[in-house]
C-alpha positions as CSV (number, residue, x, y, z in Angstrom):
1,X,72.7,93.8,98.9
2,X,75.2,95.8,101.1
3,X,78.8,95.0,101.1
4,X,78.3,94.2,105.1
5,X,75.6,93.9,107.4
6,X,73.6,97.0,108.3
7,X,73.2,96.1,112.0
8,X,74.6,93.9,114.9
9,X,73.6,93.1,118.3
10,X,76.5,93.8,120.8
11,X,76.6,91.9,124.2
12,X,78.8,93.4,126.7
13,X,79.7,90.2,129.2
14,X,81.9,89.7,132.1
15,X,85.1,88.4,130.8
16,X,85.1,85.3,132.9
17,X,81.9,83.9,131.3
18,X,82.7,81.0,129.2
19,X,79.5,81.2,126.9
20,X,80.1,84.8,125.9
21,X,77.6,84.7,123.0
22,X,74.9,84.0,125.4
23,X,72.6,87.1,126.1
24,X,71.8,85.7,129.5
25,X,75.3,86.7,130.9
26,X,75.3,90.1,129.2
27,X,75.3,93.2,131.6
28,X,74.3,95.3,128.7
29,X,73.3,94.9,125.2
30,X,72.4,97.1,122.2
31,X,71.6,97.1,118.4
32,X,74.2,99.1,116.5
33,X,73.5,100.3,112.9
34,X,76.0,100.9,110.1
35,X,77.1,104.6,109.9
36,X,78.5,104.4,106.5
37,X,81.9,105.4,107.8
38,X,85.1,103.4,108.7
39,X,86.7,103.5,112.1
40,X,90.3,104.1,113.0
41,X,90.7,100.3,112.7
42,X,89.7,100.3,109.0
43,X,86.4,98.3,109.7
44,X,82.9,99.6,109.3
45,X,81.6,101.7,112.1
46,X,78.3,101.0,113.9
47,X,76.6,103.1,116.5
48,X,73.5,103.0,118.6
49,X,72.2,103.1,122.2
50,X,75.3,104.6,123.5
51,X,77.7,102.2,121.8
52,X,80.1,103.1,118.8
53,X,81.9,100.0,117.4
54,X,84.4,99.1,114.7
55,X,83.1,95.5,113.7
56,X,84.8,93.2,111.2
57,X,81.7,91.9,109.5
58,X,83.7,88.7,108.1
59,X,84.7,87.4,111.5
60,X,81.8,89.0,113.5
61,X,84.5,90.5,115.8
62,X,84.3,93.8,117.7
63,X,87.6,95.4,116.9
64,X,87.1,98.7,118.8
65,X,84.4,99.9,121.2
66,X,83.2,103.1,123.1
67,X,80.6,102.8,125.6
68,X,79.0,106.1,126.5
69,X,82.0,107.7,124.9
70,X,84.7,105.8,127.0
71,X,86.6,102.7,126.5
72,X,85.0,99.4,127.6
73,X,85.5,98.8,131.5
74,X,88.2,96.4,132.6
75,X,86.7,92.9,133.0
76,X,84.1,93.1,130.2
77,X,84.3,91.8,126.7
78,X,82.1,92.9,123.8
79,X,80.8,90.0,121.6
80,X,78.3,89.8,118.7
81,X,75.1,88.1,119.5
82,X,74.5,84.8,117.6
83,X,72.4,85.2,114.5
84,X,68.9,83.9,114.8
């Protein structure tokens, strides 16, 4: 069993949406897969569909994120989709 999950679904939602884990409010979503590397934050790095993220697998928190090679737009928040 791997030390951390091999994939997550990241949701990009407007910061004002209260239910941030709800995919219906997402303006973009992507499944990212573990790269086997650690990011600048020290957390495992995940990548896929134009997103590169450092994710804390214990708390399911996106610690750093690039969207299509640039930082996340102001007013958007990145969250991990709830587990099914």
